[in-house]
DRENSEMI-519534 format. One record per residue (C-alpha): y, z, x; residue in three letters; residue number from 1. Coordinates in pm, 1 decimal, m for minus. Example, Ala and Ser with C-alpha at 12.3 -4.5 7.8 and 13.67 -1.06 7.14 Angstrom:
% residues 2
{v->m450.0 w->780.0 u->1230.0 resn->ALA resi->1}
{v->m106.0 w->714.0 u->1367.0 resn->SER resi->2}
//
This chain:
% residues 401
{v->m317.2 w->m3985.1 u->6973.9 resn->MET resi->1}
{v->20.2 w->m3828.6 u->7055.0 resn->LYS resi->2}
{v->126.0 w->m3862.9 u->6693.0 resn->LYS resi->3}
{v->m188.4 w->m3675.4 u->6582.4 resn->SER resi->4}
{v->m115.6 w->m3392.8 u->6827.0 resn->ILE resi->5}
{v->245.0 w->m3361.0 u->6704.5 resn->VAL resi->6}
{v->133.9 w->m3360.0 u->6343.0 resn->ILE resi->7}
{v->m127.7 w->m3092.8 u->6417.0 resn->GLY resi->8}
{v->127.9 w->m2872.6 u->6590.1 resn->VAL resi->9}
{v->366.4 w->m2905.6 u->6293.1 resn->CYS resi->10}
{v->89.8 w->m2813.7 u->6050.2 resn->VAL resi->11}
{v->0.6 w->m2507.7 u->6256.9 resn->ALA resi->12}
{v->362.2 w->m2392.4 u->6273.5 resn->VAL resi->13}
{v->401.9 w->m2440.4 u->5897.9 resn->ALA resi->14}
{v->83.9 w->m2243.9 u->5831.6 resn->ALA resi->15}
{v->198.8 w->m1960.9 u->6056.3 resn->ALA resi->16}
{v->538.5 w->m1952.1 u->5883.4 resn->ALA resi->17}
{v->367.1 w->m1948.4 u->5543.4 resn->GLY resi->18}
{v->145.9 w->m1660.1 u->5644.3 resn->CYS resi->19}
{v->444.8 w->m1467.5 u->5776.2 resn->TYR resi->20}
{v->645.4 w->m1507.1 u->5457.2 resn->PHE resi->21}
{v->342.7 w->m1437.9 u->5240.9 resn->TYR resi->22}
{v->231.8 w->m1121.2 u->5414.2 resn->PHE resi->23}
{v->560.3 w->m978.0 u->5534.7 resn->PHE resi->24}
{v->818.9 w->m1093.4 u->5281.9 resn->GLU resi->25}
{v->584.0 w->m1034.5 u->4991.4 resn->LYS resi->26}
{v->511.8 w->m686.9 u->5121.5 resn->GLY resi->27}
{v->883.9 w->m623.0 u->5157.1 resn->GLU resi->28}
{v->941.2 w->m713.6 u->4792.1 resn->LYS resi->29}
{v->679.9 w->m460.9 u->4687.0 resn->HIS resi->30}
{v->809.8 w->m176.0 u->4905.2 resn->LYS resi->31}
{v->898.0 w->145.2 u->4713.0 resn->ILE resi->32}
{v->1204.7 w->349.4 u->4803.5 resn->SER resi->33}
{v->1337.9 w->667.8 u->4645.6 resn->TYR resi->34}
{v->1691.3 w->779.1 u->4566.9 resn->ALA resi->35}
{v->1755.1 w->1152.5 u->4583.3 resn->THR resi->36}
{v->2021.0 w->1388.2 u->4452.7 resn->VAL resi->37}
{v->2108.5 w->1748.6 u->4529.3 resn->THR resi->38}
{v->2105.4 w->2015.3 u->4259.2 resn->VAL resi->39}
{v->2463.7 w->2143.7 u->4258.7 resn->GLY resi->40}
{v->2752.7 w->2253.4 u->4047.2 resn->ARG resi->41}
{v->2971.6 w->2025.4 u->3839.0 resn->SER resi->42}
{v->3163.1 w->2002.9 u->3512.1 resn->ASP resi->43}
{v->2972.0 w->1874.2 u->3210.1 resn->ILE resi->44}
{v->3177.4 w->1743.2 u->2922.4 resn->SER resi->45}
{v->3164.7 w->1506.1 u->2630.4 resn->ASN resi->46}
{v->3460.3 w->1410.5 u->2414.5 resn->SER resi->47}
{v->3576.8 w->1221.7 u->2108.1 resn->VAL resi->48}
{v->3890.9 w->1014.2 u->2123.2 resn->THR resi->49}
{v->4171.0 w->971.9 u->1872.7 resn->ALA resi->50}
{v->4539.7 w->898.2 u->1848.6 resn->THR resi->51}
{v->4810.9 w->1122.8 u->1714.1 resn->GLY resi->52}
{v->5182.3 w->1194.2 u->1695.7 resn->THR resi->53}
{v->5368.0 w->1463.6 u->1886.2 resn->ILE resi->54}
{v->5571.6 w->1687.9 u->1658.0 resn->GLU resi->55}
{v->5765.6 w->2013.6 u->1690.8 resn->PRO resi->56}
{v->5572.3 w->2320.5 u->1580.1 resn->VAL resi->57}
{v->5856.7 w->2420.8 u->1344.4 resn->THR resi->58}
{v->6087.5 w->2155.2 u->1207.7 resn->GLU resi->59}
{v->6335.3 w->2220.2 u->925.6 resn->VAL resi->60}
{v->6510.5 w->1955.7 u->719.4 resn->GLN resi->61}
{v->6861.5 w->2074.5 u->636.2 resn->VAL resi->62}
{v->7004.9 w->1931.3 u->314.8 resn->GLY resi->63}
{v->7255.6 w->2008.6 u->42.5 resn->THR resi->64}
{v->7208.0 w->2104.9 u->m320.6 resn->GLN resi->65}
{v->7544.1 w->1973.0 u->m438.4 resn->VAL resi->66}
{v->7690.7 w->1625.4 u->m448.5 resn->SER resi->67}
{v->8010.4 w->1539.8 u->m268.0 resn->GLY resi->68}
{v->8174.7 w->1397.6 u->43.0 resn->ILE resi->69}
{v->8087.6 w->1515.6 u->394.6 resn->ILE resi->70}
{v->8419.5 w->1646.7 u->522.0 resn->ASP resi->71}
{v->8336.3 w->1781.5 u->869.9 resn->LYS resi->72}
{v->8036.1 w->1763.1 u->1104.8 resn->ILE resi->73}
{v->8027.3 w->2011.8 u->1391.4 resn->TYR resi->74}
{v->7699.0 w->1919.9 u->1567.5 resn->VAL resi->75}
{v->7533.5 w->1607.0 u->1700.4 resn->ASP resi->76}
{v->7196.3 w->1495.9 u->1833.9 resn->TYR resi->77}
{v->7043.4 w->1743.8 u->2082.1 resn->ASN resi->78}
{v->7293.6 w->2017.1 u->1992.3 resn->SER resi->79}
{v->7155.1 w->2367.0 u->2043.0 resn->VAL resi->80}
{v->7228.1 w->2577.6 u->1734.1 resn->VAL resi->81}
{v->7183.3 w->2939.3 u->1629.2 resn->LYS resi->82}
{v->7072.3 w->3071.8 u->1294.1 resn->LYS resi->83}
{v->7372.2 w->3092.6 u->1059.7 resn->GLY resi->84}
{v->7589.7 w->2865.0 u->1275.0 resn->GLN resi->85}
{v->7826.5 w->2632.4 u->1084.9 resn->LEU resi->86}
{v->7707.1 w->2274.5 u->1134.2 resn->ILE resi->87}
{v->7885.3 w->2080.8 u->856.6 resn->ALA resi->88}
{v->8121.0 w->2119.0 u->562.2 resn->GLU resi->89}
{v->8158.7 w->1921.8 u->241.9 resn->MET resi->90}
{v->8481.4 w->1850.7 u->52.3 resn->ASP resi->91}
{v->8550.9 w->2163.6 u->m154.1 resn->LYS resi->92}
{v->8832.5 w->2049.9 u->m386.6 resn->VAL resi->93}
{v->8609.5 w->1969.7 u->m683.1 resn->THR resi->94}
{v->8389.2 w->2274.3 u->m628.0 resn->LEU resi->95}
{v->8689.9 w->2503.9 u->m601.7 resn->GLN resi->96}
{v->8824.8 w->2362.9 u->m928.9 resn->SER resi->97}
{v->8494.1 w->2429.5 u->m1098.5 resn->GLU resi->98}
{v->8499.0 w->2781.1 u->m960.8 resn->LEU resi->99}
{v->8853.4 w->2841.1 u->m1089.6 resn->ALA resi->100}
{v->8754.8 w->2714.6 u->m1435.9 resn->SER resi->101}
{v->8447.7 w->2937.3 u->m1440.1 resn->ALA resi->102}
{v->8657.6 w->3232.0 u->m1326.2 resn->GLN resi->103}
{v->8909.3 w->3179.0 u->m1608.8 resn->ALA resi->104}
{v->8634.2 w->3156.8 u->m1867.0 resn->ALA resi->105}
{v->8480.0 w->3471.9 u->m1726.6 resn->TYR resi->106}
{v->8807.2 w->3666.5 u->m1741.7 resn->ASP resi->107}
{v->8871.1 w->3561.1 u->m2104.2 resn->GLY resi->108}
{v->8520.1 w->3648.4 u->m2217.2 resn->ASN resi->109}
{v->8539.4 w->3979.0 u->m2032.2 resn->LEU resi->110}
{v->8856.3 w->4075.4 u->m2219.2 resn->ALA resi->111}
{v->8705.6 w->3971.7 u->m2552.4 resn->GLU resi->112}
{v->8386.6 w->4162.5 u->m2475.6 resn->TYR resi->113}
{v->8570.2 w->4481.5 u->m2387.8 resn->GLU resi->114}
{v->8785.9 w->4460.4 u->m2705.3 resn->TYR resi->115}
{v->8490.5 w->4398.7 u->m2938.2 resn->GLN resi->116}
{v->8292.8 w->4675.5 u->m2769.2 resn->LYS resi->117}
{v->8566.0 w->4931.3 u->m2832.4 resn->LYS resi->118}
{v->8613.4 w->4808.9 u->m3188.3 resn->ASN resi->119}
{v->8240.3 w->4837.0 u->m3259.6 resn->PHE resi->120}
{v->8217.0 w->5188.4 u->m3117.6 resn->GLU resi->121}
{v->8516.1 w->5299.5 u->m3327.9 resn->ARG resi->122}
{v->8374.5 w->5145.7 u->m3646.8 resn->ASN resi->123}
{v->8038.7 w->5299.0 u->m3573.8 resn->LYS resi->124}
{v->8192.0 w->5647.0 u->m3588.5 resn->GLY resi->125}
{v->8386.4 w->5566.4 u->m3903.1 resn->LEU resi->126}
{v->8079.2 w->5425.4 u->m4072.5 resn->HIS resi->127}
{v->7885.8 w->5739.4 u->m3993.0 resn->ALA resi->128}
{v->8151.1 w->5934.6 u->m4183.5 resn->GLN resi->129}
{v->8142.3 w->5678.7 u->m4469.9 resn->SER resi->130}
{v->8504.8 w->5586.9 u->m4403.2 resn->LEU resi->131}
{v->8440.8 w->5212.2 u->m4386.1 resn->ILE resi->132}
{v->8210.4 w->4985.3 u->m4577.2 resn->SER resi->133}
{v->7882.6 w->4851.9 u->m4451.9 resn->ASP resi->134}
{v->8027.6 w->4501.1 u->m4441.8 resn->MET resi->135}
{v->8306.3 w->4601.7 u->m4204.5 resn->GLU resi->136}
{v->8061.1 w->4783.2 u->m3979.1 resn->TYR resi->137}
{v->7819.8 w->4489.8 u->m3968.8 resn->GLU resi->138}
{v->8104.0 w->4245.9 u->m3895.8 resn->GLN resi->139}
{v->8221.0 w->4452.8 u->m3600.2 resn->SER resi->140}
{v->7864.5 w->4473.5 u->m3468.7 resn->GLU resi->141}
{v->7829.1 w->4097.5 u->m3500.9 resn->TYR resi->142}
{v->8155.9 w->4033.6 u->m3316.1 resn->ASN resi->143}
{v->8052.3 w->4270.9 u->m3037.9 resn->TYR resi->144}
{v->7716.8 w->4103.7 u->m2980.7 resn->LYS resi->145}
{v->7871.2 w->3756.7 u->m2987.6 resn->LYS resi->146}
{v->8135.8 w->3858.3 u->m2733.0 resn->ALA resi->147}
{v->7868.6 w->4011.9 u->m2509.4 resn->LYS resi->148}
{v->7663.7 w->3690.0 u->m2518.1 resn->SER resi->149}
{v->7967.9 w->3479.1 u->m2427.2 resn->ALA resi->150}
{v->8052.5 w->3721.4 u->m2146.2 resn->PHE resi->151}
{v->7699.7 w->3707.4 u->m2002.7 resn->ASP resi->152}
{v->7705.3 w->3326.3 u->m2016.2 resn->SER resi->153}
{v->8038.9 w->3303.9 u->m1837.5 resn->SER resi->154}
{v->7918.6 w->3553.8 u->m1580.5 resn->LYS resi->155}
{v->7620.3 w->3328.6 u->m1498.3 resn->ALA resi->156}
{v->7844.1 w->3019.5 u->m1488.2 resn->ALA resi->157}
{v->8077.7 w->3196.3 u->m1244.4 resn->LEU resi->158}
{v->7786.6 w->3292.1 u->m1017.0 resn->ALA resi->159}
{v->7665.8 w->2931.0 u->m1021.2 resn->LYS resi->160}
{v->8011.4 w->2798.8 u->m932.5 resn->ALA resi->161}
{v->8038.6 w->3048.1 u->m648.4 resn->GLN resi->162}
{v->7694.3 w->2947.9 u->m520.3 resn->ARG resi->163}
{v->7776.0 w->2576.0 u->m540.1 resn->ASN resi->164}
{v->8091.3 w->2635.9 u->m340.2 resn->LEU resi->165}
{v->7888.0 w->2819.2 u->m76.7 resn->SER resi->166}
{v->7653.1 w->2520.7 u->m54.8 resn->TYR resi->167}
{v->7947.9 w->2314.8 u->67.6 resn->ALA resi->168}
{v->7936.5 w->2521.8 u->386.7 resn->THR resi->169}
{v->7618.4 w->2408.3 u->565.3 resn->ILE resi->170}
{v->7470.5 w->2639.7 u->828.4 resn->THR resi->171}
{v->7161.9 w->2624.8 u->1048.6 resn->SER resi->172}
{v->6864.0 w->2809.3 u->896.6 resn->PRO resi->173}
{v->6695.6 w->2867.4 u->1235.5 resn->ILE resi->174}
{v->6758.0 w->2879.4 u->1608.8 resn->ASP resi->175}
{v->6676.0 w->2539.5 u->1753.5 resn->GLY resi->176}
{v->6783.5 w->2190.1 u->1853.8 resn->VAL resi->177}
{v->6920.9 w->1915.2 u->1630.6 resn->VAL resi->178}
{v->6678.3 w->1623.5 u->1667.8 resn->ILE resi->179}
{v->6828.8 w->1397.3 u->1401.1 resn->SER resi->180}
{v->7157.7 w->1356.8 u->1211.3 resn->ARG resi->181}
{v->7144.2 w->1138.1 u->902.4 resn->ASP resi->182}
{v->7506.4 w->1152.0 u->778.4 resn->VAL resi->183}
{v->7856.9 w->1074.2 u->899.1 resn->GLU resi->184}
{v->8193.1 w->1226.2 u->815.1 resn->GLU resi->185}
{v->8330.4 w->1074.4 u->495.0 resn->GLY resi->186}
{v->7987.5 w->980.1 u->362.7 resn->GLN resi->187}
{v->7908.8 w->1065.8 u->1.2 resn->THR resi->188}
{v->7580.1 w->1237.5 u->m69.7 resn->VAL resi->189}
{v->7432.1 w->1267.6 u->m416.4 resn->ALA resi->190}
{v->7202.8 w->1555.6 u->m503.4 resn->SER resi->191}
{v->6968.2 w->1445.2 u->m778.7 resn->GLY resi->192}
{v->6593.6 w->1486.6 u->m811.1 resn->PHE resi->193}
{v->6561.6 w->1503.4 u->m430.6 resn->GLU resi->194}
{v->6775.4 w->1701.1 u->m188.9 resn->THR resi->195}
{v->6940.0 w->1462.0 u->58.8 resn->PRO resi->196}
{v->6851.9 w->1538.5 u->422.7 resn->THR resi->197}
{v->7148.3 w->1584.5 u->654.9 resn->LEU resi->198}
{v->6985.9 w->1717.8 u->974.1 resn->PHE resi->199}
{v->6643.5 w->1783.4 u->1124.5 resn->ASN resi->200}
{v->6631.2 w->2093.8 u->1341.5 resn->ILE resi->201}
{v->6334.3 w->2179.1 u->1566.7 resn->ALA resi->202}
{v->6281.5 w->2545.5 u->1643.9 resn->ALA resi->203}
{v->6144.4 w->2534.5 u->2000.4 resn->ASP resi->204}
{v->6068.5 w->2215.5 u->2193.0 resn->LEU resi->205}
{v->5881.9 w->2403.6 u->2466.3 resn->THR resi->206}
{v->5600.6 w->2444.1 u->2213.4 resn->GLN resi->207}
{v->5478.3 w->2116.6 u->2064.5 resn->MET resi->208}
{v->5186.3 w->2009.8 u->1851.3 resn->GLN resi->209}
{v->4989.1 w->1688.4 u->1825.1 resn->VAL resi->210}
{v->4873.1 w->1586.2 u->1479.1 resn->VAL resi->211}
{v->4576.7 w->1357.5 u->1547.8 resn->ALA resi->212}
{v->4372.6 w->1143.2 u->1309.6 resn->ASP resi->213}
{v->4003.7 w->1199.7 u->1385.3 resn->VAL resi->214}
{v->3745.2 w->967.0 u->1236.5 resn->ASP resi->215}
{v->3502.6 w->1110.9 u->982.0 resn->GLU resi->216}
{v->3209.5 w->1024.1 u->1212.9 resn->ALA resi->217}
{v->3349.7 w->1254.3 u->1484.2 resn->ASP resi->218}
{v->3504.4 w->1536.9 u->1282.2 resn->ILE resi->219}
{v->3172.6 w->1725.5 u->1257.4 resn->GLY resi->220}
{v->3181.9 w->1809.2 u->1628.4 resn->GLY resi->221}
{v->3544.9 w->1926.7 u->1632.7 resn->VAL resi->222}
{v->3608.8 w->2300.6 u->1617.8 resn->GLU resi->223}
{v->3908.6 w->2527.7 u->1657.4 resn->GLU resi->224}
{v->3964.5 w->2643.7 u->2014.4 resn->GLY resi->225}
{v->3824.8 w->2332.1 u->2184.6 resn->GLN resi->226}
{v->4004.6 w->2199.7 u->2490.9 resn->ARG resi->227}
{v->4205.0 w->1879.8 u->2456.0 resn->VAL resi->228}
{v->4362.0 w->1644.6 u->2709.6 resn->SER resi->229}
{v->4598.9 w->1365.6 u->2617.9 resn->PHE resi->230}
{v->4837.6 w->1110.0 u->2762.0 resn->THR resi->231}
{v->5152.4 w->941.4 u->2636.3 resn->VAL resi->232}
{v->5278.7 w->596.8 u->2725.0 resn->ASP resi->233}
{v->5607.5 w->741.7 u->2848.4 resn->ALA resi->234}
{v->5426.6 w->921.1 u->3133.5 resn->TYR resi->235}
{v->5106.9 w->722.9 u->3200.7 resn->PRO resi->236}
{v->5021.6 w->918.0 u->3516.4 resn->ASN resi->237}
{v->5048.4 w->1262.2 u->3357.5 resn->ASP resi->238}
{v->4764.0 w->1431.4 u->3171.0 resn->VAL resi->239}
{v->4867.1 w->1703.8 u->2928.3 resn->PHE resi->240}
{v->4645.3 w->1987.7 u->2809.6 resn->GLU resi->241}
{v->4616.7 w->2145.9 u->2466.7 resn->GLY resi->242}
{v->4387.5 w->2331.8 u->2228.0 resn->LYS resi->243}
{v->4266.5 w->2263.0 u->1875.0 resn->VAL resi->244}
{v->4430.8 w->2512.7 u->1640.8 resn->THR resi->245}
{v->4368.9 w->2366.4 u->1295.1 resn->GLN resi->246}
{v->4142.8 w->2117.9 u->1117.2 resn->ILE resi->247}
{v->4301.9 w->2013.7 u->791.1 resn->ARG resi->248}
{v->4028.1 w->1979.1 u->533.1 resn->LEU resi->249}
{v->4038.0 w->1795.6 u->205.0 resn->GLY resi->250}
{v->3926.4 w->1490.5 u->15.5 resn->SER resi->251}
{v->4057.8 w->1141.6 u->79.1 resn->THR resi->252}
{v->4323.4 w->1199.5 u->m186.3 resn->ALA resi->253}
{v->4466.1 w->1511.9 u->m22.5 resn->SER resi->254}
{v->4726.9 w->1540.3 u->250.9 resn->THR resi->255}
{v->4457.3 w->1643.4 u->497.3 resn->GLY resi->256}
{v->4281.5 w->1308.9 u->487.1 resn->ALA resi->257}
{v->4391.6 w->951.9 u->451.5 resn->THR resi->258}
{v->4197.7 w->640.9 u->356.2 resn->THR resi->259}
{v->4253.2 w->308.1 u->531.3 resn->SER resi->260}
{v->4010.7 w->23.7 u->465.6 resn->GLU resi->261}
{v->3734.3 w->262.5 u->356.6 resn->SER resi->262}
{v->3769.3 w->470.1 u->675.5 resn->VAL resi->263}
{v->3843.7 w->838.5 u->629.9 resn->VAL resi->264}
{v->4034.5 w->1027.9 u->898.1 resn->THR resi->265}
{v->4113.4 w->1398.0 u->908.5 resn->TYR resi->266}
{v->4420.5 w->1555.5 u->1061.7 resn->GLU resi->267}
{v->4353.6 w->1782.4 u->1358.8 resn->VAL resi->268}
{v->4642.5 w->1994.3 u->1490.8 resn->VAL resi->269}
{v->4656.0 w->2051.0 u->1867.3 resn->ILE resi->270}
{v->4893.8 w->2298.4 u->2031.2 resn->MET resi->271}
{v->5043.9 w->2200.6 u->2368.7 resn->ALA resi->272}
{v->5285.6 w->2364.8 u->2610.3 resn->GLN resi->273}
{v->5597.4 w->2163.3 u->2697.1 resn->ASN resi->274}
{v->5791.2 w->2368.0 u->2954.8 resn->PRO resi->275}
{v->5957.1 w->2067.2 u->3121.0 resn->ASP resi->276}
{v->6038.5 w->1900.0 u->2784.2 resn->LEU resi->277}
{v->5859.0 w->1577.8 u->2876.3 resn->LYS resi->278}
{v->5689.7 w->1563.6 u->2536.8 resn->LEU resi->279}
{v->5939.4 w->1436.1 u->2284.8 resn->LYS resi->280}
{v->5903.0 w->1429.8 u->1905.8 resn->PRO resi->281}
{v->5732.8 w->1123.2 u->1757.6 resn->ARG resi->282}
{v->5565.3 w->1008.9 u->2081.2 resn->LEU resi->283}
{v->5217.2 w->860.4 u->2033.1 resn->THR resi->284}
{v->4940.9 w->1052.4 u->2210.9 resn->ALA resi->285}
{v->4597.9 w->924.7 u->2314.5 resn->ASN resi->286}
{v->4379.2 w->1232.7 u->2300.5 resn->ILE resi->287}
{v->4032.0 w->1338.9 u->2405.7 resn->ALA resi->288}
{v->3881.7 w->1642.3 u->2229.1 resn->ILE resi->289}
{v->3608.2 w->1799.7 u->2441.0 resn->TYR resi->290}
{v->3334.4 w->1884.3 u->2193.4 resn->ILE resi->291}
{v->3106.7 w->1964.8 u->2491.1 resn->LEU resi->292}
{v->3270.5 w->2135.7 u->2784.1 resn->ASP resi->293}
{v->3134.3 w->2359.4 u->3059.7 resn->LYS resi->294}
{v->3296.0 w->2410.3 u->3397.3 resn->GLN resi->295}
{v->3121.0 w->2459.8 u->3733.6 resn->ASN resi->296}
{v->2764.9 w->2490.5 u->3603.3 resn->VAL resi->297}
{v->2442.1 w->2425.1 u->3792.9 resn->LEU resi->298}
{v->2345.5 w->2070.3 u->3705.8 resn->SER resi->299}
{v->2158.9 w->1760.5 u->3812.0 resn->VAL resi->300}
{v->2155.3 w->1393.7 u->3726.3 resn->SER resi->301}
{v->1978.2 w->1328.4 u->3396.1 resn->SER resi->302}
{v->1786.5 w->1047.4 u->3568.4 resn->ARG resi->303}
{v->1610.7 w->1302.2 u->3786.6 resn->ALA resi->304}
{v->1467.7 w->1471.6 u->3476.6 resn->LEU resi->305}
{v->1329.3 w->1137.8 u->3357.4 resn->ARG resi->306}
{v->1155.2 w->1055.3 u->3685.4 resn->PHE resi->307}
{v->776.1 w->1089.3 u->3697.5 resn->SER resi->308}
{v->562.7 w->1000.6 u->4004.8 resn->PRO resi->309}
{v->311.5 w->768.7 u->3842.1 resn->THR resi->310}
{v->167.2 w->432.0 u->3941.2 resn->VAL resi->311}
{v->326.2 w->191.8 u->4030.7 resn->PRO resi->312}
{v->617.0 w->417.0 u->4134.0 resn->LEU resi->313}
{v->410.2 w->580.1 u->4408.7 resn->ILE resi->314}
{v->177.1 w->455.3 u->4678.0 resn->GLY resi->315}
{v->m198.3 w->489.2 u->4682.3 resn->LYS resi->316}
{v->m180.5 w->749.6 u->4958.7 resn->ASP resi->317}
{v->81.4 w->969.7 u->4787.6 resn->ASP resi->318}
{v->m16.3 w->1315.5 u->4660.4 resn->ILE resi->319}
{v->114.9 w->1453.7 u->4328.1 resn->VAL resi->320}
{v->128.7 w->1830.8 u->4269.1 resn->VAL resi->321}
{v->205.7 w->1864.8 u->3898.0 resn->ASP resi->322}
{v->274.7 w->2167.1 u->3676.1 resn->CYS resi->323}
{v->319.7 w->2252.6 u->3309.4 resn->GLU resi->324}
{v->657.8 w->2224.2 u->3146.3 resn->GLY resi->325}
{v->858.2 w->1992.8 u->2924.3 resn->SER resi->326}
{v->1136.0 w->1946.3 u->3182.0 resn->SER resi->327}
{v->1055.1 w->1890.7 u->3548.0 resn->LYS resi->328}
{v->1227.5 w->1804.7 u->3873.7 resn->LEU resi->329}
{v->1034.6 w->1653.4 u->4163.1 resn->TRP resi->330}
{v->1077.7 w->1715.3 u->4533.9 resn->THR resi->331}
{v->920.7 w->1493.2 u->4799.8 resn->ARG resi->332}
{v->792.3 w->1611.5 u->5136.6 resn->ASP resi->333}
{v->633.4 w->1331.0 u->5332.5 resn->GLY resi->334}
{v->396.0 w->1166.7 u->5088.8 resn->ASN resi->335}
{v->363.7 w->1474.0 u->4862.8 resn->THR resi->336}
{v->548.2 w->1496.9 u->4528.8 resn->PHE resi->337}
{v->585.4 w->1853.3 u->4393.5 resn->THR resi->338}
{v->693.7 w->1934.4 u->4037.5 resn->ALA resi->339}
{v->931.4 w->2221.0 u->3953.5 resn->HIS resi->340}
{v->951.8 w->2330.6 u->3587.5 resn->PRO resi->341}
{v->1314.7 w->2393.0 u->3488.9 resn->VAL resi->342}
{v->1505.3 w->2517.8 u->3186.9 resn->GLN resi->343}
{v->1780.9 w->2283.3 u->3075.7 resn->THR resi->344}
{v->2102.9 w->2342.5 u->2886.1 resn->GLY resi->345}
{v->2368.8 w->2103.7 u->2759.9 resn->ILE resi->346}
{v->2374.3 w->1737.8 u->2858.6 resn->SER resi->347}
{v->2619.9 w->1452.8 u->2822.0 resn->ASN resi->348}
{v->2361.9 w->1185.8 u->2909.6 resn->GLY resi->349}
{v->2484.2 w->1158.2 u->3268.3 resn->ILE resi->350}
{v->2448.4 w->1517.4 u->3387.6 resn->MET resi->351}
{v->2227.7 w->1798.6 u->3254.1 resn->THR resi->352}
{v->2281.2 w->2171.0 u->3294.5 resn->GLU resi->353}
{v->2005.2 w->2361.8 u->3476.1 resn->ILE resi->354}
{v->1955.4 w->2716.0 u->3348.7 resn->LEU resi->355}
{v->1675.4 w->2812.3 u->3586.8 resn->GLY resi->356}
{v->1362.4 w->2705.0 u->3770.4 resn->GLY resi->357}
{v->1516.7 w->2556.8 u->4085.1 resn->ILE resi->358}
{v->1769.3 w->2667.9 u->4346.0 resn->ASP resi->359}
{v->2111.7 w->2521.5 u->4407.1 resn->GLU resi->360}
{v->2109.3 w->2278.0 u->4699.2 resn->GLY resi->361}
{v->1752.4 w->2155.7 u->4642.8 resn->THR resi->362}
{v->1711.8 w->1782.7 u->4704.9 resn->VAL resi->363}
{v->1513.2 w->1620.0 u->4424.0 resn->VAL resi->364}
{v->1395.3 w->1266.5 u->4354.9 resn->VAL resi->365}
{v->1622.7 w->1084.8 u->4111.7 resn->GLU resi->366}
{v->1448.7 w->749.2 u->4074.6 resn->GLU resi->367}
{v->1211.4 w->502.2 u->4241.2 resn->ALA resi->368}
{v->1338.1 w->157.3 u->4339.7 resn->ILE resi->369}
{v->1097.0 w->m133.8 u->4379.3 resn->MET resi->370}
{v->1145.0 w->m434.5 u->4607.2 resn->GLY resi->371}
{v->1361.2 w->m544.9 u->4898.1 resn->ALA resi->372}
{v->1670.5 w->m545.2 u->4675.0 resn->ALA resi->373}
{v->1660.5 w->m167.1 u->4648.2 resn->ALA resi->374}
{v->2006.3 w->m128.3 u->4791.3 resn->GLU resi->375}
{v->2155.8 w->m370.4 u->4539.0 resn->GLU resi->376}
{v->1980.2 w->m190.1 u->4252.5 resn->GLU resi->377}
{v->2102.8 w->145.7 u->4378.0 resn->ALA resi->378}
{v->2455.7 w->13.2 u->4396.1 resn->ASN resi->379}
{v->2420.4 w->m132.6 u->4048.2 resn->ALA resi->380}
{v->2308.3 w->205.4 u->3919.6 resn->SER resi->381}
{v->2626.9 w->355.4 u->4057.6 resn->GLU resi->382}
{v->2832.8 w->94.8 u->3870.5 resn->ILE resi->383}
{v->2656.6 w->186.2 u->3546.0 resn->GLU resi->384}
{v->2793.9 w->537.1 u->3567.1 resn->ARG resi->385}
{v->3088.3 w->600.0 u->3338.2 resn->SER resi->386}
{v->3411.5 w->630.2 u->3537.8 resn->PRO resi->387}
{v->3519.8 w->907.9 u->3302.8 resn->PHE resi->388}
{v->3211.7 w->1126.2 u->3367.3 resn->MET resi->389}
{v->3138.3 w->1326.6 u->3685.9 resn->PRO resi->390}
{v->2870.4 w->1175.6 u->3906.3 resn->GLY resi->391}
{v->2576.2 w->1365.3 u->4051.6 resn->PRO resi->392}
{v->2681.0 w->1583.9 u->4345.1 resn->PRO resi->393}
{v->2581.1 w->1494.8 u->4704.3 resn->ASN resi->394}
{v->2377.5 w->1190.2 u->4613.4 resn->ARG resi->395}
{v->2161.0 w->1081.5 u->4904.5 resn->ASN resi->396}
{v->2104.2 w->706.5 u->4906.5 resn->ASN resi->397}
{v->1887.8 w->708.6 u->5218.3 resn->ASN resi->398}
{v->1572.5 w->525.3 u->5136.4 resn->LYS resi->399}
{v->1234.6 w->660.4 u->5239.9 resn->LYS resi->400}
{v->912.2 w->470.4 u->5255.3 resn->LYS resi->401}
//
């Protein structure tokens, strides 16, 4: 009898527990809560990424047009030079000998030219008076023209020898900084089909440019004047700013585009200020070109524009006050949902610009969350947001029944 009573009590307790979990826990799982956000101001941007190389805006390769031995070098890496400053000299012995030979040939041809000229002018007068034969006159004319041709040739050879000697004195073509030196004293350089490079001189390192390779899928959104931010591995905590100044167009065979495994990239030139000289030539830059960029505009979470108070996102006692419009934001007062037609602008998928239709500071419904795990879902939705995009301002995660 006692066993029957104990069993009955256990059954009753189990039934009561079952009813509790069925009616209360089940109801909790089907509870609806709403996340809200405040219409406020934020930055809306969208970017394409690429990599590039930092280069001086103006960089001159200094070479030599004559072959010979480097006799003296007067500058080194990082030397500041002025336009016309002597930076190196080549051995001049051979060039001076060539100049002396050309000078001697010039002097001899000059004397011959002057003699034949006078002789021709004298014979010309005599021939006019029929005092000499035609043969003598023609011979003197021939000798004069031949001497003049030899004189002109020697004059050109002398100018060339003088110019070659001047090439042995190497000066800086611009004001700037020596960023590379490719020769040593005593080294022989040969000038053939290509001019050998002796120095690289950058004009002004406070103004740098980034030459970035942008993929063909992204180049359509890139325009001159767009804002750019980039980082370099040398200073991982610093973000540098720049602006697109040139998009180099061309086919895959031109210098403006390169082909690598059937992928076409176009060169985009970005100007950047470098007042503290942190940016050094040849550094690799990881860049972001902002193809969509507006600062401090009235905006709201894009999720709020997708929310619509329909079953099962609302309760049976809720009231919906709708309106016409393709884009709407919803406010909630008690159990009443009210629609506000708005005009939208640019959007990056996370935030959308609001051009009109609602006031700044208005609290609107962003989304409905079903079940007892509403808090976990709300937290998960925060994790889904891109860490590189601004979040919705003044988000209110207080849940309302």
